[in-house]
C-alpha positions in Angstrom: 182.9 37.7 120.1 180.7 39.5 117.5 179.2 37.3 114.8 181.2 37.0 111.5 179.7 38.6 108.4 180.9 39.6 105.0 178.9 42.9 105.0 181.0 46.1 105.3 178.4 47.6 107.6 178.5 44.5 109.8 182.3 44.7 109.9 182.0 48.3 111.1 179.4 47.3 113.7 181.8 44.5 114.9 184.6 47.0 115.1 182.5 49.4 117.2 181.7 46.5 119.5 185.4 45.7 120.0 186.2 49.4 120.6 183.6 49.4 123.4 185.2 46.3 124.9 188.9 47.0 124.6 189.2 50.7 124.7 186.2 52.1 126.6 186.1 49.4 129.2 188.7 47.3 131.1 189.4 44.2 129.0 190.8 41.0 130.5 193.4 38.8 128.8 190.8 36.6 127.2 189.1 39.6 125.7 192.4 40.9 124.3 193.2 37.6 122.7 189.8 37.3 121.2 190.1 40.8 119.8 193.5 40.0 118.2 192.1 36.8 116.6 189.2 38.8 115.1 191.5 41.5 113.8 193.7 38.9 112.1 190.9 36.8 110.8 190.0 39.0 107.8 191.6 42.0 106.1 188.1 43.6 106.1 188.2 43.4 109.9 191.5 45.3 110.0 190.1 47.9 107.6 187.0 48.4 109.7 189.1 48.7 112.8 191.3 51.4 111.2 188.2 53.4 110.3 186.7 53.2 113.8 190.1 53.9 115.4 190.4 57.1 113.3 187.0 58.2 114.7 188.0 57.6 118.3 191.1 59.8 117.8 188.8 62.8 117.5 187.5 62.3 121.0 190.6 63.8 122.5 189.7 67.1 120.7 186.1 67.3 121.8 184.8 69.2 124.9 184.7 66.8 127.8 180.9 67.0 128.2 180.3 66.3 124.5 182.6 63.4 124.3 181.2 61.9 127.5 177.7 62.3 126.2 178.5 60.5 123.0 180.3 57.6 124.8 177.4 57.3 127.3 174.9 57.0 124.5 177.1 54.4 122.7 177.5 52.4 125.9 173.7 52.3 126.4 173.3 51.1 122.8 175.9 48.4 122.7 173.8 45.7 124.5 170.7 46.3 122.5 169.3 45.2 119.2 171.0 45.4 115.8 169.3 48.7 115.2 170.7 50.0 118.5 174.2 49.0 117.6 173.9 50.7 114.3 172.9 53.9 116.2 176.0 53.5 118.2 178.0 53.2 115.0 176.4 56.4 113.7 177.3 58.2 116.9 180.9 57.3 116.6 181.1 58.1 112.9 179.5 61.4 113.5 182.6 62.7 115.2 184.7 61.9 112.2 182.3 63.6 109.8 182.0 66.9 111.7 185.6 67.0 113.0 186.9 68.4 116.3 185.3 71.8 116.3 183.1 72.2 119.3 180.9 74.8 117.6 180.1 72.4 114.8 179.4 69.6 117.2 177.0 71.6 119.2 175.3 73.7 116.5 175.2 71.9 113.3 175.0 68.1 113.7 174.4 67.5 117.5 174.7 63.8 118.5 171.7 64.3 120.8 169.3 64.2 117.8 170.4 60.6 117.1 169.2 59.4 120.4 166.1 61.6 120.8 162.6 60.6 120.1 161.7 64.1 119.0 163.9 67.0 117.7 163.9 70.2 115.8 166.5 71.6 113.4 168.0 75.1 113.7 165.3 77.7 113.1 162.4 75.1 113.5 159.7 75.5 116.2 157.2 72.6 116.5 154.5 71.4 118.8 153.8 67.7 119.6 150.9 66.2 121.5 151.5 63.3 123.8 149.1 60.5 124.7 148.3 61.9 128.1 147.1 65.2 126.7 150.4 67.0 127.2 151.5 69.6 124.6 155.2 70.1 124.2 156.6 72.9 122.0 160.2 72.4 120.9 162.2 75.5 120.2 165.0 75.8 117.7 167.7 73.1 117.8 166.1 71.0 120.5 166.2 67.2 121.2 164.1 65.3 123.8 163.2 61.8 124.6 159.7 60.9 125.9 159.3 57.9 128.3 155.9 57.2 129.6 155.5 54.2 131.9 152.8 52.7 134.1 153.7 54.8 137.1 155.6 57.7 135.7 155.7 60.2 132.8 159.1 61.6 131.9 160.6 63.9 129.3 164.4 64.0 129.1 165.7 67.2 127.4 169.0 66.6 125.8 169.5 70.1 124.3 167.5 73.2 123.5 164.3 74.5 125.0 160.7 73.3 125.5 157.4 74.8 126.5 155.2 72.2 128.3 151.5 72.2 129.1 150.9 69.1 131.1 147.9 66.9 130.3 145.3 65.4 132.6 146.4 61.8 131.8 142.8 60.9 131.2 143.5 57.4 129.9 144.7 56.5 133.5 142.3 58.6 135.6 139.3 57.4 133.7 140.1 53.9 134.9 140.2 55.0 138.5 143.9 55.2 138.6 145.8 58.2 140.0 147.4 60.7 137.6 150.9 59.6 137.0 153.6 62.1 138.2 155.2 64.2 135.4 159.0 64.7 135.4 161.4 66.5 133.2 165.0 65.3 133.4 168.1 67.4 132.6 171.8 66.9 133.3 171.5 69.5 136.0 168.6 68.0 137.9 165.0 66.9 137.9 161.8 68.9 137.6 158.4 67.7 138.8 155.4 69.3 137.3 152.3 69.6 139.4 149.6 70.3 136.8 151.3 73.2 135.1 152.7 75.2 132.2 156.4 75.9 132.1 159.5 76.4 130.1 162.9 74.6 130.4 166.0 75.8 128.5 169.4 74.2 128.6 172.6 76.3 128.6 176.1 75.0 128.8 176.4 75.0 132.6 172.8 75.3 133.9 169.2 75.0 133.0 166.7 77.9 133.0 163.2 77.0 134.4 160.3 79.4 134.0 156.9 78.8 135.5 153.8 80.3 133.9 151.0 78.4 135.6 150.6 75.8 138.4 153.6 74.6 140.4 156.8 72.8 139.9 159.6 71.5 142.1 163.3 71.4 141.2 165.8 68.9 142.6 169.5 69.6 141.8 171.4 66.6 140.4 173.9 66.3 143.2 171.4 66.9 146.0 170.4 69.9 148.0 167.1 71.4 149.0 164.0 70.9 146.8 163.0 74.2 145.3 159.3 75.1 145.0 158.8 77.5 142.1 156.0 80.0 142.1 154.1 81.2 139.0 155.9 84.0 137.3 159.3 83.0 138.7 162.4 82.0 136.7 165.2 79.9 138.3 168.6 78.8 137.2 169.1 75.2 138.0 172.7 74.1 138.6 173.8 70.6 139.5 174.2 71.6 143.2 171.8 74.4 143.7 169.1 76.7 142.4 169.3 80.5 142.0 166.4 82.8 141.4 167.0 84.5 138.0 166.8 88.2 137.3 165.0 89.5 134.2 167.3 89.7 131.2 165.2 92.0 129.0 164.4 89.1 126.6 161.0 87.6 126.8 160.7 84.1 128.1 157.9 82.5 126.2 157.2 84.5 123.0 159.4 82.3 120.9 156.6 79.8 120.8 154.7 82.4 118.7 157.7 83.0 116.5 158.8 86.2 118.2 161.6 87.6 120.3 160.4 90.4 122.6 163.1 92.8 123.8 162.4 95.2 126.6 165.4 97.4 127.3 167.7 94.4 126.5 171.4 94.6 125.7 172.1 94.5 122.0 174.6 91.6 122.4 171.9 89.6 124.3 169.4 90.2 121.5 172.1 89.2 118.9 172.8 86.0 120.8 169.1 85.2 120.9 168.6 85.8 117.1 171.7 83.6 116.5 169.9 80.6 117.9 167.6 80.6 115.0 170.1 80.6 112.1 173.1 78.6 111.1 176.3 80.3 111.8 177.5 83.1 114.2 176.3 86.6 114.9 178.9 88.7 116.6 178.4 92.1 118.1 181.2 94.7 118.4 182.1 95.5 122.0 181.5 99.3 121.6 177.8 98.8 120.9 177.2 95.6 122.9 175.6 97.4 125.8 173.2 99.4 123.6 169.7 99.1 124.9 167.0 97.9 122.5 163.3 97.3 122.7 160.8 95.9 120.2 159.4 92.8 118.5 161.6 90.7 116.3 160.2 88.0 114.1 162.0 84.6 113.9 160.7 83.4 110.5 163.3 85.3 108.5 166.4 86.2 110.6 168.0 88.1 107.7 164.9 90.3 107.5 165.0 90.7 111.3 168.6 91.8 111.1 167.8 94.4 108.4 165.0 95.7 110.6 167.4 96.0 113.5 169.8 98.1 111.3 167.0 100.5 110.3 165.8 101.0 113.9 169.2 101.2 115.7 172.4 103.1 115.1 174.1 99.9 113.8 174.9 98.2 110.5 174.9 94.5 109.7 177.8 93.2 107.8 177.9 89.7 106.2 181.5 88.6 106.5 180.5 85.2 105.1 177.3 83.3 104.6 177.6 82.0 108.2 179.2 84.9 109.9 177.3 88.1 110.5 178.8 91.1 112.3 176.8 93.8 114.0 178.9 97.0 114.1 178.4 100.7 114.8 176.9 102.6 111.8 179.5 104.5 109.9 178.7 108.2 109.5 
């Protein structure tokens, strides 16, 4: 049974603990009796439980993958320290704050940032340097966790996109120890870097892996053949397979320099790429979606980039609201 406390925050932490025991697991009779005793012991307990229960109700409205991810993170936190349990509380309360809209969950206040060791906000691009000499550039709206251990280096990418240049791991090799293997974990499978420079981007149903230098091997999450990626190749990694990707017309790595490079790209693809760097939605009318565009588009000021698009293409940009931009055919 959680320890008794008069702190409102502690009451909420206790309520989260009970939620994990009685609603997200399979409680026995003793657990149910203990829960009822806790609930009746203090009106503050009942109030905390009501609040946490209202949060849980929102899970039925969340996309399956998002809800599962939140619950998995909470479950991992529940047996840890007080700080970890407070993180679990924040994860649960987050769903109540942002509501059931999947777009808001995914774009504005993603739960992944709460469990990540490094993250960027929408529109932010940032490079971090790890102890082994590895440089990791995080693209817009990205969250990763870094776990370096005695025999392994691993980055878990929760959302977004990263550019990785692996380090020499000099602290280990200078002591006569072999270089530790370097892994990137995604929900679609694992990637092992073999002294290399590469990009990993998560989409809803797959990961995109692009190799610039060196070599990498991909292992789908549910098994299958290991895929050896050659420099210059881009692969789609699904949970059960890998598929060699075709060029989309949008540059793979230029975002690290603050640019989108379009080379005979579809207009709707370009609009979707620009949308990743601003809050809100950019829609593109169907009659111009297939318009082919080429050029350099700067990411530092997306409003300026959209104005540039309107001056170089037969389109106009309409601001329906602050967060909804529509690209339409220019009126004559």
